[in-house]
C-alpha positions as a printed NumPy array, in Angstrom:
array([[  0.   ,   0.   ,   0.   ],
       [  1.393,   3.389,  -1.015],
       [  1.396,   6.076,   1.684],
       [  1.619,   9.79 ,   0.968],
       [  3.103,  12.252,   3.446],
       [  3.846,  15.973,   3.613],
       [  6.786,  17.836,   5.201],
       [  4.897,  18.419,   8.476],
       [  4.286,  14.657,   8.947],
       [  6.574,  12.505,  11.083],
       [  6.843,  10.129,   8.116],
       [  8.612,  12.906,   6.198],
       [ 11.37 ,  13.063,   8.828],
       [ 11.917,   9.336,   8.423],
       [ 12.628,   9.769,   4.705],
       [ 13.933,  13.37 ,   4.538],
       [ 17.617,  12.52 ,   4.01 ],
       [ 16.81 ,   9.894,   1.395],
       [ 14.322,  12.216,  -0.351],
       [ 16.855,  15.044,  -0.431],
       [ 19.533,  12.792,  -1.919],
       [ 17.116,  11.453,  -4.545],
       [ 15.979,  14.988,  -5.413],
       [ 19.555,  16.195,  -5.822],
       [ 20.409,  13.2  ,  -8.022],
       [ 17.315,  13.907, -10.156],
       [ 17.524,  17.7  , -10.178],
       [ 19.159,  18.03 , -13.591],
       [ 16.713,  15.561, -15.17 ],
       [ 13.647,  17.373, -13.837],
       [ 15.045,  20.816, -14.714],
       [ 14.405,  22.428, -11.34 ],
       [ 17.142,  24.844, -10.192],
       [ 15.687,  25.151,  -6.673],
       [ 17.219,  23.319,  -3.746],
       [ 15.353,  20.634,  -1.8  ],
       [ 14.565,  22.902,   1.157],
       [ 13.007,  25.49 ,  -1.16 ],
       [ 10.87 ,  22.841,  -2.863],
       [  9.602,  21.335,   0.387],
       [  8.808,  24.746,   1.916],
       [  7.414,  26.625,  -1.097],
       [  5.403,  24.026,  -2.997],
       [  2.711,  21.501,  -2.203],
       [  5.165,  18.664,  -1.628],
       [  4.193,  15.015,  -1.164],
       [  6.513,  12.118,  -0.45 ],
       [  5.541,   8.52 ,  -1.178],
       [  6.594,   5.241,   0.364],
       [  5.331,   1.693,   0.612],
       [  6.288,  -1.387,   2.612],
       [  9.544,  -1.606,   0.619],
       [ 10.622,   1.965,   1.381],
       [ 10.783,   5.315,  -0.374],
       [  9.271,   5.677,  -3.848],
       [  9.824,   9.382,  -4.504],
       [  8.228,  12.8  ,  -4.353],
       [  5.728,  14.889,  -6.284],
       [  5.239,  18.598,  -5.866],
       [  2.788,  21.162,  -7.192],
       [  3.407,  24.872,  -7.78 ],
       [  1.881,  27.833,  -9.588],
       [  3.582,  29.19 , -12.695],
       [  1.898,  31.794, -14.937],
       [ -1.273,  31.231, -12.854],
       [ -1.328,  27.558, -13.895],
       [ -0.899,  24.6  , -11.555],
       [  2.179,  22.573, -12.493],
       [  3.364,  19.227, -11.211],
       [  6.937,  17.975, -11.002],
       [  8.387,  14.892,  -9.393],
       [ 11.232,  12.494,  -8.937],
       [ 11.564,   8.85 ,  -7.986],
       [ 14.031,   6.039,  -7.631],
       [ 14.672,   3.671, -10.492],
       [ 12.429,   0.671, -11.069],
       [  9.297,   2.316,  -9.645],
       [  7.483,   3.099, -12.9  ],
       [  4.118,   1.502, -12.065],
       [  4.218,   2.911,  -8.548],
       [  5.038,   6.35 ,  -9.974],
       [  1.942,   6.191, -12.175],
       [ -0.154,   5.28 ,  -9.125],
       [  1.332,   8.157,  -7.095],
       [  0.56 ,  10.638,  -9.883],
       [ -3.007,   9.33 , -10.198],
       [ -3.434,   9.578,  -6.425],
       [ -2.466,  13.254,  -6.374],
       [ -4.588,  14.212,  -9.376],
       [ -7.684,  13.502,  -7.277],
       [ -6.648,  16.159,  -4.745],
       [ -7.11 ,  19.127,  -7.085],
       [-10.095,  20.591,  -8.912],
       [ -8.261,  22.468, -11.684],
       [ -6.304,  21.47 , -14.756],
       [ -2.725,  20.367, -14.037],
       [  0.285,  20.896, -16.27 ],
       [  3.605,  19.069, -16.349],
       [  6.752,  19.163, -18.43 ],
       [  8.449,  15.885, -19.216],
       [ 12.178,  15.974, -19.854],
       [ 12.559,  12.346, -20.923],
       [ 10.659,   9.443, -22.451],
       [  9.971,   7.658, -19.146],
       [  8.411,  10.809, -17.66 ],
       [  6.286,  11.317, -20.784],
       [  4.995,   7.751, -20.637],
       [  4.265,   8.052, -16.913],
       [  2.225,  11.212, -17.485],
       [  0.297,   9.644, -20.373],
       [ -0.429,   6.489, -18.36 ],
       [ -1.738,   8.707, -15.551],
       [ -4.14 ,  10.488, -17.903],
       [ -2.217,  13.533, -19.143],
       [ -2.441,  14.616, -22.777],
       [  0.496,  16.028, -24.73 ],
       [ -0.165,  19.613, -25.863],
       [  3.365,  20.533, -27.015],
       [  6.597,  18.601, -27.41 ],
       [  7.391,  18.376, -23.672],
       [  4.239,  19.946, -22.195],
       [  1.31 ,  17.898, -20.91 ],
       [ -2.035,  18.734, -19.323],
       [ -4.451,  16.772, -17.175],
       [ -7.951,  18.174, -17.641],
       [ -9.973,  17.796, -14.462],
       [-13.146,  15.83 , -14.939],
       [-11.583,  13.408, -17.406],
       [-11.128,   9.756, -16.627],
       [ -7.797,   8.839, -15.059],
       [ -5.258,   7.077, -17.273],
       [ -4.865,   3.382, -18.015],
       [ -4.868,   1.085, -14.993]])
């Protein structure tokens, strides 16, 4: 069972060091120049773990008055990543945008229900059915 947690949860403290390391290793791939502390304090940040340990993190932020999603995860968690994205999509009532910097991210977004609107830009329109199960 996948559990979500936020920076004010005790669960976050359990995984904070591991999350920070994973974020820093992924930072170039997700094209976010901000440091981990900035991301966890200035976005809607969610960490994810299951019985096997840390999966990764997803965070939401406003850019040009649009809600954007970004995230990072350890290798070999593709199906779990899709489930984490789908889980968070239910928490918002507006359209959500995301930029994918690589093929795996693009496929994850599509599987979660996002539609490509430009080369690397995707949108999830609220009210649509979630992606393939």
